[in-house]
FITOR-342344 format. One record per residue (C-alpha): x negated, y, z negated; residue in one letter. Coordinates in steps of 0.05 Angstrom, whole numbers, plus 5000, padded with zeros to 4 digits. Each point is the difference from the previous one (the first is absolute). Layout:
<rs>
    x    y    z code
    X    Y    Z    A
...
</rs>
This chain:
<rs>
    x    y    z code
 3587 7028 6598    M
 5038 5027 5056    G
 5065 5011 5006    V
 5052 4943 5003    P
 5036 4974 5071    L
 5074 5014 5009    P
 5039 4938 4969    F
 5076 4988 5001    P
 5030 4998 4933    S
 5017 4929 4973    F
 5051 5028 4953    D
 5054 4950 5013    F
 4953 4941 4987    I
 4971 5029 4936    A
 5022 4998 4923    P
 5045 5040 4971    R
 4957 5052 4961    P
 4971 4961 4925    L
 5027 5006 4933    S
 4968 4973 4930    K
 5079 4971 4988    D
 4987 4960 5061    D
 4950 4953 4973    G
 5035 4967 4946    G
 4969 4974 4933    M
 4958 4945 4990    E
 5018 4962 4921    S
 4945 5000 4962    K
 4987 4940 4990    S
 4992 4992 5070    F
 4949 5053 4996    T
 4971 4976 4940    R
 4985 4930 5035    L
 4972 5024 5054    V
 4958 5053 4969    A
 4969 4936 4969    R
 4994 4947 5055    V
 4967 5054 5050    T
 4963 5044 4948    G
 5035 5066 5020    A
 5028 5066 4966    Q
 5066 4994 4980    E
 5017 5067 5047    E
 4968 4957 5055    E
 5043 4950 5006    V
 5053 5029 5037    G
 4957 5018 5069    A
 4962 4927 4981    L
 5065 4966 5007    T
 5023 5025 5059    W
 4936 5006 5037    G
 5002 4916 4981    F
 5067 4993 5029    A
 4981 5044 5067    W
 4947 4957 5014    F
 5037 4944 4984    F
 5054 5008 5060    F
 4943 5033 5048    L
 4958 4935 5010    L
 5070 4954 4989    L
 5008 5029 5065    A
 4943 4999 5029    Y
 4976 4931 4982    Y
 5083 4970 5025    V
 4959 5036 5071    L
 4935 4986 5002    R
 5010 4924 5013    P
 5034 5013 5056    V
 4951 5055 5021    R
 4943 4931 4991    E
 5045 4952 5042    T
 5013 5053 5060    L
 4918 5011 5001    G
 4986 4930 4990    V
 5036 4991 5063    E
 4942 5041 5046    R
 4940 4972 4974    G
 4937 5037 4982    P
 4993 5038 5069    E
 5087 5038 4993    G
 4975 5005 4925    L
 4950 5039 5018    T
 5041 5043 5050    W
 5048 5001 4946    L
 4955 5044 4955    F
 4980 5043 5047    T
 5076 5024 5019    A
 5011 5012 4925    T
 4932 5044 4998    F
 5027 5027 5049    I
 5062 5001 4966    G
 4968 5039 4947    M
 4971 5061 5031    L
 5077 5015 5013    V
 5023 5001 4935    A
 4948 5016 4966    V
 5020 5074 5019    P
 5065 5002 5002    L
 5003 4971 4934    Y
 4953 5053 4976    S
 5044 5053 5031    A
 5057 4976 4951    L
 4949 4998 4938    V
 4992 5074 5021    S
 5070 5017 5007    R
 5033 4965 4952    V
 4987 4985 4919    G
 4992 4930 4972    R
 5082 4991 4970    E
 5018 5004 5073    R
 4944 4965 5043    L
 5012 4937 4970    V
 5071 4993 5029    P
 4982 5027 5060    I
 4957 4949 5011    A
 5033 4934 4971    Y
 5052 5019 5034    R
 4971 5003 5068    F
 4971 4933 4989    F
 5066 4972 4978    A
 5025 5028 5062    L
 4941 4964 5036    N
 5007 4939 4977    L
 5085 5001 5016    L
 4973 5020 5082    L
 4954 4933 4989    F
 5057 4957 4981    W
 5037 5013 5059    F
 4942 4998 5039    A
 4965 4923 4975    L
 5073 4966 5007    R
 4993 5013 5067    A
 4965 4955 5060    D
 4949 4989 5041    G
 4958 5064 5018    V
 5033 5047 4946    I
 4979 4956 4945    R
 4943 4987 5018    G
 4990 5080 5001    Y
 5026 5002 4941    A
 4963 4940 4969    A
 4927 5045 5021    S
 5037 5080 4983    A
 5015 4958 4930    F
 4938 4974 4995    F
 4966 5084 5000    V
 5059 5024 4962    W
 4991 4955 4942    V
 4934 5014 4988    S
 5015 5075 5005    I
 5054 5001 4950    F
 4962 4953 4953    N
 4952 5064 4999    L
 5037 5055 5001    F
 5058 4975 4948    A
 4947 4976 4957    V
 4948 5067 5012    S
 5061 5047 4973    I
 5009 4950 4952    F
 4937 5010 4968    W
 4989 5075 5019    S
 5063 5007 4952    F
 4961 4962 4950    Q
 4941 5040 4994    A
 5037 5065 5005    D
 5050 4990 4938    V
 4943 4958 4954    F
 4932 5032 4982    S
 4937 4958 5009    S
 4996 4973 4923    A
 5057 4982 5019    Q
 4994 4960 5049    G
 4944 4955 4981    K
 5055 4986 4945    R
 5067 4987 5044    L
 4983 4999 5070    F
 4991 4915 4989    G
 5056 4987 4969    F
 5042 5048 5058    I
 4963 4955 5050    A
 5027 4933 4962    A
 5069 5034 5020    G
 4981 4996 5066    G
 4964 4924 4992    T
 5065 4979 4968    L
 5041 5021 5058    G
 4951 4969 5052    A
 5007 4930 4962    V
 5079 5010 5013    F
 4991 5017 5065    G
 4958 4942 5015    S
 5053 4956 4970    L
 5058 5037 5030    I
 4970 4991 5067    T
 4982 4919 4996    A
 5059 4983 4986    E
 5045 5041 5039    L
 4954 5006 5065    S
 5025 4929 5030    S
 5078 5012 4970    L
 5012 5063 5033    I
 4954 5025 5062    G
 4944 5038 4999    T
 5038 5057 5015    A
 5058 5001 4948    N
 4935 5011 4957    L
 4986 5066 5016    L
 5075 5021 4968    L
 4968 4986 4929    I
 4948 5052 5002    P
 5046 5043 5023    L
 5043 4997 4936    V
 4941 5004 4966    L
 4976 5064 5025    L
 5060 5044 4968    E
 4981 4956 4934    A
 4926 5034 5007    V
 5033 5070 4999    L
 5040 4987 4941    F
 4943 4982 4962    C
 4963 5069 5033    A
 5048 5050 4989    R
 4990 4977 4927    R
 4925 4999 4987    L
 5010 5063 5028    E
 5053 5012 4939    L
 4948 4989 4941    H
 4937 5014 5044    A
 4994 5075 4954    A
 4996 4965 4942    S
 4921 4983 5019    L
 4966 5047 4981    G
 4958 4995 5072    A
 5068 5013 5035    D
 5028 5060 4951    S
 4938 5039 5011    K
 5008 5010 5079    R
 5046 5057 5022    S
 5064 5003 5035    E
 4954 5016 5076    S
 4958 4945 4985    D
 5073 4946 5011    R
 5016 5038 5061    S
 4957 4977 5073    G
 4932 5004 4995    T
 4993 5049 5060    G
 4934 4997 5042    G
 5004 4973 5072    S
 5008 4928 5035    L
 4932 4979 4985    F
 4982 5027 4927    E
 4995 4929 4989    G
 4942 4976 5043    F
 4974 5075 4999    S
 4994 4988 4915    A
 4973 4934 5009    T
 4939 5022 5031    F
 4990 5051 4949    R
 5001 4968 4941    S
 4946 4953 4974    P
 5045 4948 4953    L
 5057 4995 5065    L
 4932 4976 5049    R
 4984 4957 4944    A
 5075 4974 4999    I
 5001 5008 5077    A
 4934 4948 5020    A
 5028 4947 4941    Y
 5071 5008 5028    T
 4966 4978 5066    L
 4956 4944 4973    C
 5064 4972 4969    N
 5037 5004 5065    A
 4938 4970 5037    L
 4998 4934 4962    L
 5063 4985 4984    G
 5019 5003 5068    T
 4949 4956 5026    T
 5026 4946 4957    V
 5075 5013 5018    Y
 4975 4987 5072    F
 4964 4933 4975    Q
 5061 4984 4963    Q
 5042 5007 5066    A
 4961 4948 5037    E
 5005 4958 4943    V
 5077 5011 4993    V
 5015 4986 5073    K
 4970 4939 5010    V
 5018 4965 4930    A
 5073 5029 5002    I
 5040 4990 5059    E
 5079 5024 4978    E
 5012 5071 4988    E
 5049 4995 4943    A
 4947 4956 4979    A
 4945 5058 5004    R
 5037 5047 4971    T
 5016 4941 4934    A
 4924 4995 4998    Y
 4983 5074 4995    F
 5063 5019 4957    A
 4970 4943 4954    R
 4926 5032 5005    L
 5029 5061 4982    N
 5034 4977 4938    L
 4936 4961 4973    W
 4955 5071 5016    V
 5056 5028 4958    Q
 5003 4961 4944    L
 4919 5007 4997    A
 5008 5075 5000    T
 5053 5010 4945    V
 4966 4958 4943    L
 4931 5050 5019    I
 5051 5054 5004    Q
 5026 4994 4938    V
 4939 4966 4954    L
 4932 5025 5022    I
 5007 5062 5043    T
 5017 5053 4962    A
 4945 4971 4946    R
 4951 4986 5064    L
 5018 5076 5013    L
 4980 5020 4930    K
 4948 4952 4985    A
 4942 5014 5061    I
 5037 5065 5031    G
 5026 5015 5068    V
 4931 4993 5035    A
 4992 4930 4985    A
 5064 4976 5013    A
 4994 5026 5077    L
 4949 4955 5009    C
 5038 4936 4979    I
 5037 4990 5062    L
 4936 5001 5054    P
 4977 4952 4952    L
 5057 4954 5014    I
 4995 5011 5081    Y
 4919 4985 4991    A
 5020 4940 4975    I
 5054 4977 5036    G
 4972 5015 5073    V
 4947 4958 4982    G
 5039 4949 4977    V
 5052 5003 5061    I
 4930 5003 5049    G
 4982 4926 4977    F
 5076 4968 4991    A
 5051 5034 5049    P
 5057 4967 4977    T
 5071 5020 4981    L
 4989 4976 4925    A
 4934 5042 4995    V
 5035 5064 5033    L
 5065 4990 4959    A
 4958 5014 4938    V
 4957 5043 5024    V
 5052 5038 5023    D
 5037 4996 4929    V
 4935 5017 4960    V
 4995 5058 5046    R
 5064 5035 4996    R
 5013 4982 4924    A
 4944 5042 4993    G
 5009 5064 5049    S
 5065 5004 4972    Y
 4986 4982 4924    A
 4933 5030 4996    I
 4975 5050 5063    A
 5062 5027 5017    S
 5011 5032 4924    P
 4931 5020 4994    S
 5007 5044 5075    R
 5062 5031 4986    E
 4976 5025 4928    V
 4947 5039 5037    L
 5062 5043 5038    F
 5008 5023 4919    T
 4941 5047 5012    S
 5016 5034 5070    V
 5044 5059 5014    A
 5066 4986 5017    R
 5007 5008 5084    T
 4943 4951 4992    E
 5048 4947 4964    K
 5048 5017 5057    Y
 4954 5007 5063    K
 4940 4968 4993    A
 5024 4942 4958    K
 5045 4991 5066    S
 4951 4998 5045    F
 4955 4964 4961    L
 5054 4940 5003    D
 5015 5010 5058    T
 4965 5021 5059    V
 4934 4981 4970    V
 5028 4928 4970    F
 5030 4986 5071    R
 4940 5026 5032    G
 4952 4945 4965    G
 5048 4952 5011    D
 5003 5020 5078    A
 4921 5004 5003    L
 4997 4932 4961    A
 5049 4977 5051    G
 4956 5001 5058    H
 4937 4990 4972    A
 5035 4932 4977    Y
 5015 4986 5066    S
 4942 5020 5036    A
 4951 4955 4956    L
 5058 4939 5006    R
 4983 5015 5068    A
 4935 4990 4998    L
 4996 4938 4969    G
 4992 5025 4917    A
 5030 4953 4949    G
 5011 5010 4933    G
 4931 5000 4970    L
 4992 5056 5049    W
 5053 5036 4982    M
 4985 4994 4922    A
 4920 5019 5014    A
 5032 5063 5028    I
 5050 5013 4946    M
 4960 4984 4941    I
 4958 5069 5016    P
 5057 5047 4993    I
 5027 4968 4938    A
 4933 5020 4973    G
 5009 5073 5024    A
 5072 4992 4992    W
 4990 4992 4925    A
 4948 5056 5002    W
 5042 5043 5024    I
 5061 4980 4952    G
 4958 5018 4935    H
 4972 5062 5031    K
 5071 5028 5005    A
 5007 4978 4934    G
 4954 5040 4968    R
 5022 5065 5038    M
 5067 4990 4970    H
 4980 4994 4940    R
 4958 5071 5004    V
 5063 5031 5032    A
 5046 4974 4949    S
 4963 5034 4952    R
 4996 5060 5036    E
 5078 5010 5014    V
 4999 4978 4920    E
 4964 5059 4980    L
 5039 5057 5041    K
 5060 4969 4968    A
</rs>
């Protein structure tokens, strides 16, 4: 495993020691209601509720920031976006070893406040910079685009690593869809807030909203920690399991390539990034021509996000859990590649704003409501170090590496005169390979889960 590098103490921003008295008690009627609606057992309701609330506030914060990022990115066009994605990838290469060092040093109770309060400090600095004029704002806008991309993946990766740490595989299949719906609901409200306020308070002042929301996130994370002991998966872990993981800075990288399951997840993540970024670039080209004003673009992206989240929450509440139970994780992981195969084909024939909007809503709803919960279930059957370090490596370096690769490939193909049909001819076979990889990963998870249950 190696010896962790020396790391400074962060006691000044870590929460005080937790006690059971801090968590409060949900009413029996509330507990029974949630259990009836979600299918959770009564002892799971506390953890389920706070996990739902945590993801709600986290994605509420992100979806206030996302339209701002999209607006600043569209201004730079496809060529500028290519280099912004490359800069994001480089940023990930720097950030992941630092994050791994932190995970090696501190347990999850301190990891969450350290990470999220660091993000909050960043937001405050960006608020000052984006209110400036001229060159300062130009550099700040580019840096903000990169930062939001890094923030999104790290903040969400930390959240799901925590969930995979406290819930078992069986619990994840039953409950992760509902927890994901909390994030979707937050995204709905975030999109509404941004669409209504962007022209009233200005782009920069929107950053103050997630600054406050991150403190709400920490409150929910603390309460979830208090309820974690009531879950069977977490109660079996020793006190040392809740401390830092140990290991080297590059443990996530090495763990990924040692494990066949993690290699499959890496390939699945890479295909997701390749196709998602291609559609994103196509959308950016069309929006830049069709919508000229900055505030109008921000409102457009916010409303598009709203439709995505409304579709997502309907699927998560009504379909996700039933679908995973009916067809299993392996088959569920094939659905998003199928959506992309159809979507890029339609865009190839009709690359219009309306068509791109419909494809964007369907692909992102499928990703958030079905592919993401299914993928997170895969991590319930891996070792704890891999849940934090390898998962972070996959969610950041691999994903953003795919973004950067897709961005340069897209620019090169466009320079050669390739249009939508050529893009579809290239992307559809990749979607087929992506579906095969997802199915294989799901089958490996099923085997690994059985082994974990036998050892328990």
